[in-house]
PDB file as gemmi writes it, atoms N, CA and C in Angstrom:
CRYST1    1.000    1.000    1.000  90.00  90.00  90.00 P 1                      
ATOM      1  N   MET A   1     110.840  95.910  85.191  1.00  0.00           N  
ATOM      2  CA  MET A   1     110.812  95.331  86.444  1.00  0.00           C  
ATOM      3  C   MET A   1     109.075  95.111  86.165  1.00  0.00           C  
ATOM      4  N   ARG A   2     108.421  96.775  85.702  1.00  0.00           N  
ATOM      5  CA  ARG A   2     107.202  96.901  86.042  1.00  0.00           C  
ATOM      6  C   ARG A   2     106.448  96.173  84.461  1.00  0.00           C  
ATOM      7  N   ASN A   3     107.111  96.368  83.751  1.00  0.00           N  
ATOM      8  CA  ASN A   3     106.557  95.286  82.220  1.00  0.00           C  
ATOM      9  C   ASN A   3     106.264  93.538  83.010  1.00  0.00           C  
ATOM     10  N   PHE A   4     107.403  93.196  83.864  1.00  0.00           N  
ATOM     11  CA  PHE A   4     106.772  91.848  83.936  1.00  0.00           C  
ATOM     12  C   PHE A   4     105.751  92.175  85.039  1.00  0.00           C  
ATOM     13  N   ILE A   5     105.483  92.779  85.666  1.00  0.00           N  
ATOM     14  CA  ILE A   5     104.417  92.963  86.735  1.00  0.00           C  
ATOM     15  C   ILE A   5     103.102  93.074  85.948  1.00  0.00           C  
ATOM     16  N   GLU A   6     103.091  94.027  84.784  1.00  0.00           N  
ATOM     17  CA  GLU A   6     102.042  94.494  84.226  1.00  0.00           C  
ATOM     18  C   GLU A   6     101.509  93.033  83.431  1.00  0.00           C  
ATOM     19  N   GLU A   7     102.704  92.285  82.604  1.00  0.00           N  
ATOM     20  CA  GLU A   7     102.187  91.299  82.051  1.00  0.00           C  
ATOM     21  C   GLU A   7     101.623  89.903  82.705  1.00  0.00           C  
ATOM     22  N   PHE A   8     102.302  89.556  83.782  1.00  0.00           N  
ATOM     23  CA  PHE A   8     102.029  88.669  84.811  1.00  0.00           C  
ATOM     24  C   PHE A   8     101.142  88.229  85.969  1.00  0.00           C  
ATOM     25  N   ARG A   9     100.970  89.870  86.614  1.00  0.00           N  
ATOM     26  CA  ARG A   9     100.180  90.175  87.249  1.00  0.00           C  
ATOM     27  C   ARG A   9     100.153  89.621  88.524  1.00  0.00           C  
ATOM     28  N   PRO A  10     101.084  89.261  89.108  1.00  0.00           N  
ATOM     29  CA  PRO A  10     101.352  88.707  90.550  1.00  0.00           C  
ATOM     30  C   PRO A  10     100.328  89.359  91.536  1.00  0.00           C  
ATOM     31  N   ILE A  11     100.599  88.699  92.607  1.00  0.00           N  
ATOM     32  CA  ILE A  11      99.422  88.959  93.765  1.00  0.00           C  
ATOM     33  C   ILE A  11     100.329  90.372  94.560  1.00  0.00           C  
ATOM     34  N   LEU A  12     101.812  89.714  94.554  1.00  0.00           N  
ATOM     35  CA  LEU A  12     102.714  90.535  95.325  1.00  0.00           C  
ATOM     36  C   LEU A  12     103.612  90.330  94.954  1.00  0.00           C  
ATOM     37  N   VAL A  13     104.729  91.855  94.777  1.00  0.00           N  
ATOM     38  CA  VAL A  13     105.845  91.877  94.663  1.00  0.00           C  
ATOM     39  C   VAL A  13     106.730  92.366  95.278  1.00  0.00           C  
ATOM     40  N   VAL A  14     107.653  92.041  96.300  1.00  0.00           N  
ATOM     41  CA  VAL A  14     108.661  92.570  97.357  1.00  0.00           C  
ATOM     42  C   VAL A  14     109.703  92.712  96.411  1.00  0.00           C  
ATOM     43  N   THR A  15     110.288  94.029  96.678  1.00  0.00           N  
ATOM     44  CA  THR A  15     111.344  94.633  96.006  1.00  0.00           C  
ATOM     45  C   THR A  15     112.699  94.550  97.188  1.00  0.00           C  
ATOM     46  N   GLY A  16     113.669  95.608  96.412  1.00  0.00           N  
ATOM     47  CA  GLY A  16     114.409  95.478  98.111  1.00  0.00           C  
ATOM     48  C   GLY A  16     115.899  96.800  96.944  1.00  0.00           C  
ATOM     49  N   HIS A  17     116.745  96.846  97.511  1.00  0.00           N  
ATOM     50  CA  HIS A  17     117.781  97.412  96.901  1.00  0.00           C  
ATOM     51  C   HIS A  17     117.721  98.919  97.331  1.00  0.00           C  
ATOM     52  N   ILE A  18     116.568  99.688  97.090  1.00  0.00           N  
ATOM     53  CA  ILE A  18     116.633 101.037  97.176  1.00  0.00           C  
ATOM     54  C   ILE A  18     116.122 101.501  98.496  1.00  0.00           C  
ATOM     55  N   HIS A  19     117.367 101.501  98.999  1.00  0.00           N  
ATOM     56  CA  HIS A  19     116.704 101.821 100.771  1.00  0.00           C  
ATOM     57  C   HIS A  19     115.975 102.875 100.984  1.00  0.00           C  
ATOM     58  N   GLU A  20     116.184 103.840 100.428  1.00  0.00           N  
ATOM     59  CA  GLU A  20     115.433 105.488 100.469  1.00  0.00           C  
ATOM     60  C   GLU A  20     114.092 105.548 100.002  1.00  0.00           C  
ATOM     61  N   SER A  21     113.815 104.330  99.570  1.00  0.00           N  
ATOM     62  CA  SER A  21     112.329 104.440  98.871  1.00  0.00           C  
ATOM     63  C   SER A  21     111.234 103.519  99.408  1.00  0.00           C  
ATOM     64  N   ALA A  22     111.334 103.518 100.769  1.00  0.00           N  
ATOM     65  CA  ALA A  22     110.697 102.154 101.106  1.00  0.00           C  
ATOM     66  C   ALA A  22     108.944 102.827 101.119  1.00  0.00           C  
ATOM     67  N   GLY A  23     108.117 101.660 101.112  1.00  0.00           N  
ATOM     68  CA  GLY A  23     106.683 101.875 100.854  1.00  0.00           C  
ATOM     69  C   GLY A  23     106.068 100.812 100.083  1.00  0.00           C  
ATOM     70  N   VAL A  24     104.828 101.027 100.333  1.00  0.00           N  
ATOM     71  CA  VAL A  24     103.521 100.438  99.426  1.00  0.00           C  
ATOM     72  C   VAL A  24     102.660 101.014  98.531  1.00  0.00           C  
ATOM     73  N   SER A  25     102.825 100.260  97.208  1.00  0.00           N  
ATOM     74  CA  SER A  25     102.030 100.862  96.037  1.00  0.00           C  
ATOM     75  C   SER A  25     101.319  99.746  95.295  1.00  0.00           C  
ATOM     76  N   THR A  26     100.643 100.079  94.248  1.00  0.00           N  
ATOM     77  CA  THR A  26     100.193  98.895  93.382  1.00  0.00           C  
ATOM     78  C   THR A  26     100.477  99.304  91.925  1.00  0.00           C  
ATOM     79  N   ILE A  27     100.538  98.267  91.174  1.00  0.00           N  
ATOM     80  CA  ILE A  27     100.508  98.260  89.850  1.00  0.00           C  
ATOM     81  C   ILE A  27      99.082  97.351  89.077  1.00  0.00           C  
ATOM     82  N   GLY A  28      98.445  97.843  88.810  1.00  0.00           N  
ATOM     83  CA  GLY A  28      97.117  96.873  88.666  1.00  0.00           C  
ATOM     84  C   GLY A  28      96.414  96.411  89.674  1.00  0.00           C  
ATOM     85  N   LYS A  29      96.566  95.141  89.649  1.00  0.00           N  
ATOM     86  CA  LYS A  29      95.869  94.578  91.114  1.00  0.00           C  
ATOM     87  C   LYS A  29      97.223  93.935  92.068  1.00  0.00           C  
ATOM     88  N   SER A  30      98.457  94.385  91.667  1.00  0.00           N  
ATOM     89  CA  SER A  30      99.583  93.984  92.164  1.00  0.00           C  
ATOM     90  C   SER A  30      99.836  94.897  93.249  1.00  0.00           C  
ATOM     91  N   THR A  31     100.157  94.338  94.834  1.00  0.00           N  
ATOM     92  CA  THR A  31     100.733  95.132  95.250  1.00  0.00           C  
ATOM     93  C   THR A  31     102.122  95.340  95.314  1.00  0.00           C  
ATOM     94  N   VAL A  32     103.030  95.997  95.573  1.00  0.00           N  
ATOM     95  CA  VAL A  32     104.215  96.240  95.253  1.00  0.00           C  
ATOM     96  C   VAL A  32     104.789  97.005  96.538  1.00  0.00           C  
ATOM     97  N   VAL A  33     105.719  96.115  97.377  1.00  0.00           N  
ATOM     98  CA  VAL A  33     106.495  96.384  98.284  1.00  0.00           C  
ATOM     99  C   VAL A  33     107.831  96.928  98.502  1.00  0.00           C  
ATOM    100  N   ASN A  34     108.040  97.865  99.000  1.00  0.00           N  
ATOM    101  CA  ASN A  34     109.909  98.087  99.389  1.00  0.00           C  
ATOM    102  C   ASN A  34     110.007  98.186 100.840  1.00  0.00           C  
ATOM    103  N   PRO A  35     110.362  97.202 101.346  1.00  0.00           N  
ATOM    104  CA  PRO A  35     110.440  97.391 103.008  1.00  0.00           C  
ATOM    105  C   PRO A  35     111.640  98.426 103.437  1.00  0.00           C  
ATOM    106  N   GLY A  36     112.500  98.687 102.320  1.00  0.00           N  
ATOM    107  CA  GLY A  36     113.999  99.307 102.765  1.00  0.00           C  
ATOM    108  C   GLY A  36     114.920  98.575 103.262  1.00  0.00           C  
ATOM    109  N   SER A  37     115.714  98.835 104.059  1.00  0.00           N  
ATOM    110  CA  SER A  37     117.283  98.037 104.343  1.00  0.00           C  
ATOM    111  C   SER A  37     117.031  97.321 105.332  1.00  0.00           C  
ATOM    112  N   LEU A  38     117.295  95.804 105.232  1.00  0.00           N  
ATOM    113  CA  LEU A  38     117.194  94.693 106.138  1.00  0.00           C  
ATOM    114  C   LEU A  38     118.627  95.274 107.178  1.00  0.00           C  
ATOM    115  N   ALA A  39     119.861  95.481 106.732  1.00  0.00           N  
ATOM    116  CA  ALA A  39     120.648  96.245 107.160  1.00  0.00           C  
ATOM    117  C   ALA A  39     120.369  97.515 108.420  1.00  0.00           C  
ATOM    118  N   GLU A  40     119.136  98.231 107.763  1.00  0.00           N  
ATOM    119  CA  GLU A  40     118.682  99.207 109.089  1.00  0.00           C  
ATOM    120  C   GLU A  40     117.614  98.367 110.116  1.00  0.00           C  
ATOM    121  N   GLY A  41     117.617  96.919 109.597  1.00  0.00           N  
ATOM    122  CA  GLY A  41     116.402  96.519 110.953  1.00  0.00           C  
ATOM    123  C   GLY A  41     114.731  96.596 110.476  1.00  0.00           C  
ATOM    124  N   LYS A  42     114.701  97.170 108.714  1.00  0.00           N  
ATOM    125  CA  LYS A  42     113.589  97.204 108.221  1.00  0.00           C  
ATOM    126  C   LYS A  42     112.659  95.891 107.782  1.00  0.00           C  
ATOM    127  N   TYR A  43     111.662  95.490 107.595  1.00  0.00           N  
ATOM    128  CA  TYR A  43     111.031  94.470 107.015  1.00  0.00           C  
ATOM    129  C   TYR A  43     109.900  94.691 106.615  1.00  0.00           C  
ATOM    130  N   ALA A  44     109.019  93.879 105.851  1.00  0.00           N  
ATOM    131  CA  ALA A  44     107.744  93.902 105.714  1.00  0.00           C  
ATOM    132  C   ALA A  44     106.728  92.898 106.345  1.00  0.00           C  
ATOM    133  N   LEU A  45     105.895  92.661 106.390  1.00  0.00           N  
ATOM    134  CA  LEU A  45     104.846  91.572 106.599  1.00  0.00           C  
ATOM    135  C   LEU A  45     103.379  91.810 105.999  1.00  0.00           C  
ATOM    136  N   ALA A  46     103.300  90.546 105.386  1.00  0.00           N  
ATOM    137  CA  ALA A  46     102.221  90.922 104.237  1.00  0.00           C  
ATOM    138  C   ALA A  46     101.636  89.567 104.473  1.00  0.00           C  
ATOM    139  N   GLU A  47      99.727  89.736 104.959  1.00  0.00           N  
ATOM    140  CA  GLU A  47      98.760  88.797 105.091  1.00  0.00           C  
ATOM    141  C   GLU A  47      98.142  88.797 103.688  1.00  0.00           C  
ATOM    142  N   ILE A  48      97.902  87.676 103.338  1.00  0.00           N  
ATOM    143  CA  ILE A  48      97.451  86.964 101.922  1.00  0.00           C  
ATOM    144  C   ILE A  48      96.470  86.165 102.749  1.00  0.00           C  
ATOM    145  N   SER A  49      95.183  85.999 101.681  1.00  0.00           N  
ATOM    146  CA  SER A  49      94.130  85.231 102.103  1.00  0.00           C  
ATOM    147  C   SER A  49      93.538  84.427 100.534  1.00  0.00           C  
ATOM    148  N   LYS A  50      93.237  83.489 100.666  1.00  0.00           N  
ATOM    149  CA  LYS A  50      92.239  82.919  99.108  1.00  0.00           C  
ATOM    150  C   LYS A  50      90.937  82.726  99.570  1.00  0.00           C  
ATOM    151  N   ASN A  51      90.333  83.051  98.419  1.00  0.00           N  
ATOM    152  CA  ASN A  51      88.693  82.882  98.702  1.00  0.00           C  
ATOM    153  C   ASN A  51      88.228  82.195  96.990  1.00  0.00           C  
ATOM    154  N   GLY A  52      88.104  81.037  97.236  1.00  0.00           N  
ATOM    155  CA  GLY A  52      87.847  80.195  96.059  1.00  0.00           C  
ATOM    156  C   GLY A  52      89.145  79.953  95.523  1.00  0.00           C  
ATOM    157  N   ASP A  53      88.944  80.445  94.040  1.00  0.00           N  
ATOM    158  CA  ASP A  53      90.605  80.283  93.334  1.00  0.00           C  
ATOM    159  C   ASP A  53      91.617  81.632  93.043  1.00  0.00           C  
ATOM    160  N   GLU A  54      90.822  82.662  93.939  1.00  0.00           N  
ATOM    161  CA  GLU A  54      91.321  83.748  93.934  1.00  0.00           C  
ATOM    162  C   GLU A  54      91.921  84.271  95.016  1.00  0.00           C  
ATOM    163  N   TRP A  55      93.365  84.216  94.992  1.00  0.00           N  
ATOM    164  CA  TRP A  55      94.416  85.042  96.228  1.00  0.00           C  
ATOM    165  C   TRP A  55      94.347  86.563  96.282  1.00  0.00           C  
ATOM    166  N   LYS A  56      94.088  86.947  97.358  1.00  0.00           N  
ATOM    167  CA  LYS A  56      94.208  88.405  97.799  1.00  0.00           C  
ATOM    168  C   LYS A  56      95.333  88.720  98.500  1.00  0.00           C  
ATOM    169  N   VAL A  57      95.691  90.205  98.464  1.00  0.00           N  
ATOM    170  CA  VAL A  57      96.918  90.521  99.809  1.00  0.00           C  
ATOM    171  C   VAL A  57      96.180  91.439 100.728  1.00  0.00           C  
ATOM    172  N   ASP A  58      95.437  90.963 101.522  1.00  0.00           N  
ATOM    173  CA  ASP A  58      94.746  91.262 102.914  1.00  0.00           C  
ATOM    174  C   ASP A  58      95.616  92.724 103.475  1.00  0.00           C  
ATOM    175  N   SER A  59      96.541  92.727 103.880  1.00  0.00           N  
ATOM    176  CA  SER A  59      97.535  93.820 104.417  1.00  0.00           C  
ATOM    177  C   SER A  59      98.936  93.866 104.257  1.00  0.00           C  
ATOM    178  N   VAL A  60      99.317  95.048 104.379  1.00  0.00           N  
ATOM    179  CA  VAL A  60     101.088  94.718 104.384  1.00  0.00           C  
ATOM    180  C   VAL A  60     101.673  95.567 105.207  1.00  0.00           C  
ATOM    181  N   SER A  61     102.287  95.441 106.247  1.00  0.00           N  
ATOM    182  CA  SER A  61     102.811  96.668 107.230  1.00  0.00           C  
ATOM    183  C   SER A  61     104.702  96.483 107.042  1.00  0.00           C  
ATOM    184  N   LEU A  62     104.816  97.892 106.984  1.00  0.00           N  
ATOM    185  CA  LEU A  62     106.071  98.314 107.013  1.00  0.00           C  
ATOM    186  C   LEU A  62     106.394  98.180 108.561  1.00  0.00           C  
ATOM    187  N   LEU A  63     107.656  97.477 108.760  1.00  0.00           N  
ATOM    188  CA  LEU A  63     107.851  97.458 110.379  1.00  0.00           C  
ATOM    189  C   LEU A  63     109.525  97.449 110.389  1.00  0.00           C  
ATOM    190  N   SER A  64     109.698  97.697 111.666  1.00  0.00           N  
ATOM    191  CA  SER A  64     111.395  97.767 112.082  1.00  0.00           C  
ATOM    192  C   SER A  64     111.457  96.700 113.320  1.00  0.00           C  
ATOM    193  N   LEU A  65     113.141  96.255 113.352  1.00  0.00           N  
ATOM    194  CA  LEU A  65     113.157  95.518 114.604  1.00  0.00           C  
ATOM    195  C   LEU A  65     113.950  96.595 115.642  1.00  0.00           C  
TER     196      LEU A  65                                                      
END                                                                             
């Protein structure tokens, strides 16, 4: 996964499955989000904007139902 992110440099990567490692981090300019287990009501909200030709992640919130 890390090699893919480093090569293609997406602005946002949302992962799952590893329930105990919820969090937000970066790899280069990519924001990487693991919201945790949806079965436990956890999810993430990302706000993204575009300025000219450039997209950026403005914020990421880890939330629970």
